[in-house]
C-alpha positions as CSV (number, residue, x, y, z in Angstrom):
1,M,84.9,-40.4,-12.6
2,A,83.0,-43.7,-12.3
3,E,80.5,-44.7,-15.0
4,E,76.9,-44.3,-14.1
5,V,74.9,-47.6,-14.2
6,D,71.7,-47.5,-16.3
7,E,69.0,-49.0,-14.0
8,T,66.1,-48.4,-16.5
9,I,66.3,-51.9,-18.1
10,P,66.2,-53.8,-14.7
11,R,63.3,-51.7,-13.5
12,R,61.4,-52.4,-16.7
13,R,62.0,-56.1,-16.3
14,L,60.9,-56.0,-12.7
15,W,57.6,-54.2,-13.6
16,F,57.0,-56.7,-16.4
17,L,57.5,-59.7,-14.1
18,A,55.2,-58.1,-11.4
19,S,52.5,-57.4,-14.0
20,L,52.8,-61.0,-15.4
21,L,52.5,-62.5,-12.0
22,A,49.5,-60.4,-11.1
23,L,47.8,-61.4,-14.4
24,L,48.4,-65.1,-13.7
25,L,47.1,-64.7,-10.2
26,H,43.9,-63.1,-11.4
27,L,43.4,-65.8,-14.0
28,A,43.8,-68.5,-11.3
29,I,41.3,-66.8,-8.9
30,F,38.7,-65.8,-11.5
31,P,36.9,-69.2,-11.7
32,L,36.7,-69.2,-7.9
33,K,35.0,-65.8,-7.9
34,I,32.4,-67.0,-10.3
35,D,31.6,-69.9,-8.0
36,W,31.3,-67.6,-5.0
37,L,28.9,-65.2,-6.9
38,R,26.7,-68.1,-8.2
39,L,23.5,-68.4,-6.1
40,P,22.7,-71.9,-5.0
41,S,19.9,-73.4,-7.0
42,P,16.7,-74.4,-5.1
43,P,16.2,-78.1,-4.5
44,P,14.0,-79.6,-7.2
45,V,10.5,-80.7,-6.4
46,E,10.0,-84.4,-7.1
47,V,6.6,-85.8,-7.9
48,Q,6.8,-88.9,-5.7
49,P,5.5,-92.2,-7.1
50,I,2.6,-93.6,-5.2
51,D,2.2,-97.3,-4.4
52,P,-0.4,-98.8,-6.8
53,S,-2.6,-100.0,-4.0
54,R,-2.5,-96.6,-2.4
55,L,-3.3,-94.9,-5.7
56,E,-6.3,-97.2,-6.1
57,T,-7.5,-96.1,-2.6
58,I,-7.2,-92.4,-3.6
59,R,-9.2,-93.1,-6.8
60,E,-11.9,-94.8,-4.8
61,K,-12.2,-91.7,-2.6
62,W,-12.6,-89.5,-5.6
63,R,-15.2,-91.9,-7.1
64,K,-17.2,-91.8,-3.9
65,K,-17.5,-88.1,-4.1
66,T,-20.2,-88.1,-6.7
67,N,-21.5,-84.8,-5.3
68,P,-18.4,-83.2,-3.8
69,K,-19.0,-80.5,-1.2
70,E,-16.5,-77.7,-0.8
71,L,-15.6,-76.2,2.5
72,L,-17.4,-73.0,3.3
73,L,-16.2,-70.9,6.3
74,K,-19.2,-68.9,7.5
75,R,-19.6,-68.5,11.2
76,D,-22.4,-66.2,12.3
77,S,-25.2,-66.0,14.7
78,A,-27.9,-67.0,12.3
79,P,-30.1,-69.9,13.5
80,A,-29.2,-73.3,12.0
81,D,-31.8,-75.5,10.3
82,A,-32.4,-79.0,11.7
83,V,-32.5,-80.7,8.3
84,A,-29.8,-80.2,5.7
85,P,-30.9,-78.9,2.3
86,D,-31.0,-81.5,-0.5
87,D,-29.2,-79.3,-3.0
88,A,-26.4,-78.2,-0.6
89,R,-23.1,-78.1,-2.5
90,Y,-21.0,-76.9,0.5
91,F,-20.4,-78.2,4.0
92,S,-19.9,-76.0,7.0
93,D,-20.4,-76.0,10.7
94,R,-24.2,-76.2,10.5
95,N,-27.1,-76.8,8.1
96,R,-28.3,-73.6,6.4
97,R,-31.2,-73.0,4.0
98,V,-31.5,-69.8,2.0
99,E,-34.3,-68.7,-0.3
100,K,-32.0,-67.6,-3.1
101,E,-28.3,-68.5,-3.2
102,Q,-25.7,-65.8,-4.0
103,R,-22.0,-65.4,-3.9
104,A,-20.1,-62.4,-2.5
105,R,-18.8,-59.8,-4.9
106,R,-15.8,-58.9,-2.8
107,T,-13.8,-62.1,-2.0
108,A,-10.6,-63.3,-0.5
109,I,-8.9,-66.6,0.3
110,L,-10.0,-66.2,4.0
111,P,-13.4,-64.8,4.8
112,K,-14.1,-62.0,7.1
113,S,-14.8,-62.8,10.8
114,P,-18.2,-62.1,12.4
115,S,-16.6,-59.4,14.5
116,A,-15.4,-57.6,11.4
117,R,-18.8,-57.7,9.8
118,A,-20.5,-55.6,12.5
119,R,-17.5,-53.8,13.9
120,P,-18.8,-50.6,15.6
121,R,-17.2,-47.3,14.6
122,A,-15.5,-45.3,17.2
123,A,-17.6,-42.4,18.5
124,P,-16.1,-38.9,18.1
125,E,-14.6,-37.5,21.3
126,R,-17.0,-34.6,21.7
127,D,-16.9,-34.2,25.4
128,R,-13.1,-33.7,25.6
129,P,-12.4,-29.9,25.8
130,R,-10.2,-28.8,23.1
131,R,-7.5,-26.1,23.5
132,S,-8.0,-23.3,21.1
133,L,-5.0,-21.4,19.8
134,P,-5.3,-17.6,19.8
135,S,-5.8,-15.9,16.4
136,V,-3.2,-13.5,14.9
137,S,-5.5,-10.5,15.6
138,E,-5.6,-11.3,19.3
139,L,-1.8,-11.1,19.5
140,G,-1.9,-7.5,18.3
141,L,-0.3,-8.1,14.9
142,P,-1.7,-6.1,12.0
143,L,-2.2,-9.2,9.8
144,A,-5.5,-10.6,8.5
145,L,-4.7,-14.3,8.2
146,S,-7.4,-16.9,8.3
147,R,-6.8,-20.4,9.6
148,P,-7.3,-22.9,6.8
149,A,-10.2,-25.3,7.3
150,P,-9.2,-28.8,8.2
151,P,-9.7,-31.3,5.3
152,A,-13.0,-33.1,5.4
153,R,-12.7,-36.6,6.8
154,S,-14.3,-39.1,4.5
155,E,-16.1,-42.0,6.1
156,P,-14.4,-45.3,5.5
157,D,-16.2,-47.6,3.2
158,Q,-18.0,-50.2,5.2
159,E,-17.2,-52.9,2.8
160,Q,-13.6,-52.1,2.6
161,S,-13.1,-51.9,6.4
162,S,-15.0,-55.1,7.1
163,G,-13.0,-57.3,4.8
164,A,-14.3,-59.8,2.2
165,D,-16.2,-63.1,2.1
166,Q,-14.7,-66.4,1.1
167,W,-14.1,-66.8,-2.6
168,V,-16.6,-69.1,-4.3
169,R,-16.0,-70.5,-7.8
170,D,-19.4,-71.1,-9.1
171,D,-20.6,-68.9,-12.0
172,R,-24.1,-70.5,-11.7
173,V,-24.7,-68.5,-8.5
174,P,-25.4,-64.8,-9.0
175,E,-23.3,-62.2,-7.2
176,G,-24.5,-60.3,-4.1
177,G,-23.3,-58.5,-1.1
178,E,-22.2,-61.7,0.8
179,N,-22.1,-65.4,0.6
180,L,-25.6,-66.9,1.1
181,L,-25.4,-70.5,0.2
182,N,-27.1,-73.8,1.3
183,T,-24.7,-75.7,3.5
184,Q,-24.7,-79.2,5.1
185,Q,-23.2,-79.8,8.5
186,S,-20.0,-81.8,8.6
187,V,-18.7,-83.8,11.5
188,Y,-15.1,-82.9,10.6
189,Y,-15.8,-79.2,9.8
190,S,-13.7,-77.9,12.7
191,F,-10.6,-79.9,11.7
192,Y,-10.7,-79.0,8.0
193,A,-11.4,-75.4,8.9
194,R,-8.3,-75.3,11.0
195,L,-6.3,-76.7,8.1
196,Y,-7.8,-74.2,5.7
197,E,-7.2,-71.2,7.9
198,S,-3.6,-72.2,8.6
199,I,-2.5,-73.1,5.1
200,G,-4.3,-70.3,3.2
201,P,-2.3,-67.2,4.4
202,L,1.1,-69.0,4.2
203,W,0.4,-70.3,0.7
204,Q,-0.8,-66.8,-0.4
205,S,2.3,-65.1,1.0
206,R,4.7,-67.6,-0.7
207,L,2.9,-67.4,-4.1
208,N,3.1,-63.6,-4.0
209,A,6.9,-63.8,-3.4
210,V,7.2,-66.3,-6.3
211,Y,5.2,-64.0,-8.6
212,Q,7.5,-61.1,-7.9
213,S,10.6,-63.1,-8.8
214,Q,9.3,-64.8,-11.9
215,R,6.3,-64.2,-14.2
216,P,4.9,-67.4,-15.7
217,S,2.9,-67.4,-18.9
218,P,-0.9,-66.7,-18.5
219,G,-3.0,-69.8,-17.6
220,E,-4.4,-71.8,-14.8
221,Y,-2.0,-74.0,-12.7
222,T,-3.2,-76.6,-10.2
223,T,-1.0,-78.5,-7.8
224,V,-2.6,-81.6,-6.2
225,A,-1.0,-82.6,-2.9
226,E,-1.6,-85.3,-0.4
227,V,-0.9,-84.4,3.2
228,I,-0.1,-87.1,5.7
229,L,-0.5,-86.5,9.5
230,D,0.4,-88.9,12.3
231,A,-1.9,-89.8,15.2
232,E,-0.8,-86.7,17.1
233,G,-1.4,-84.3,14.1
234,A,2.2,-83.8,13.3
235,L,3.0,-83.4,9.6
236,E,4.7,-86.6,8.4
237,D,4.9,-85.9,4.7
238,V,3.6,-84.0,1.7
239,H,3.3,-85.8,-1.7
240,I,2.8,-83.9,-4.9
241,L,0.3,-86.2,-6.7
242,R,0.0,-83.9,-9.7
243,S,2.4,-81.1,-10.6
244,S,1.2,-77.7,-11.8
245,G,4.0,-77.6,-14.3
246,I,5.6,-74.7,-12.5
247,E,8.3,-76.0,-10.0
248,A,8.1,-72.8,-7.9
249,F,4.3,-73.2,-7.5
250,D,4.7,-76.8,-6.3
251,R,7.5,-75.9,-3.9
252,A,5.3,-73.2,-2.4
253,V,2.7,-75.8,-1.5
254,I,5.2,-78.1,0.2
255,E,7.0,-75.3,2.1
256,S,3.6,-73.9,3.3
257,W,2.6,-77.2,4.9
258,R,6.0,-77.8,6.4
259,R,5.9,-74.3,7.9
260,I,3.0,-75.3,10.1
261,S,4.3,-78.8,10.9
262,R,1.5,-79.7,13.4
263,F,-2.3,-79.8,13.5
264,P,-3.2,-81.1,17.0
265,N,-6.2,-83.3,17.9
266,P,-7.1,-84.8,14.5
267,P,-10.5,-86.6,14.6
268,R,-10.2,-90.4,15.1
269,G,-12.8,-91.0,12.4
270,L,-10.3,-89.8,9.8
271,F,-7.6,-92.3,10.7
272,E,-7.0,-94.9,8.1
273,A,-5.6,-98.5,8.4
274,D,-2.1,-97.2,8.9
275,G,-3.2,-95.0,11.9
276,K,-2.6,-91.8,10.0
277,V,-4.7,-89.1,8.3
278,H,-4.5,-88.8,4.5
279,T,-6.1,-85.8,3.0
280,G,-5.8,-84.3,-0.5
281,W,-5.8,-80.6,-1.5
282,N,-5.9,-78.7,-4.7
283,F,-4.0,-75.4,-5.0
284,T,-5.0,-73.4,-8.1
285,V,-3.3,-70.3,-9.4
286,Q,-4.7,-68.2,-12.2
287,V,-2.2,-66.0,-14.1
288,G,-3.7,-63.3,-16.3
289,S,-2.1,-61.4,-19.1
290,G,-2.7,-58.1,-17.5
291,T,-4.6,-58.8,-14.2
292,G,-1.7,-60.3,-12.3
293,L,-2.0,-63.3,-10.0
294,Q,-5.3,-64.7,-8.8
295,L,-5.2,-67.3,-6.0
296,L,-8.1,-69.6,-5.7
297,P,-8.8,-70.9,-2.1
298,P,-7.3,-74.3,-1.3
299,K,-9.9,-76.9,-2.2
300,R,-10.1,-80.2,-0.3
301,A,-10.0,-83.1,-2.8
302,Y,-10.7,-85.9,-0.3
């Protein structure tokens, strides 16, 4: 009778070697897995240095604005005054004089359009014949069921449905139903209004996304950017002249301008010596301790 060979020891050695090999393989692949799972970091936002002569030109523009006028978007059918008010702190598409200035109570980055202000409500369809369903008693069933009354339709709030006026940051002006402010007509109003209406929604959308991903400490953060357009209105560059201190806020400003990329038909009167349009804008974000994010409308610096 032949002796039986004990195969237990070779099997144990085989399993040991296989386990050791698998362990070494995992240790070799583990660093690679970490690199695969690591999300790419966003590119840093650099505050680009400005040429000293160019910086002096920017300072001169700010010095000339001894009585700076903010852009007020208010298009309506009200008659325009021939002479601009002496105390007008805003420029718009026409001269306006009001007896008593007031700022709107409900505000937004972009104002409501004239069509939204007086939007007619749809009339109820009374002439259309309605098909009535038979009651349970008419069907011959011995049941006394009453049909529940339909819920009362509440009239939509006129102020909610019509939107909001442009946000005005001036505590000296009392609040009211809408913006009633003295304005001075500007030759370049149409162009600046196009910039304002284009950049406002994009910047607001990007800031809301940033706020969902990170919550900065309460405070006010302002990014000052210079936008350079060529003779055709194409975006050539965006310089961050002053950082807000929050990299994501500065990046949102740059990405918003680059998203549009072109503003056709810039006024020739805005061209500088290099044949380009240089315009500066302030983007301010207020972060409250419990009120969330408050975006101030973009403000033209020069």
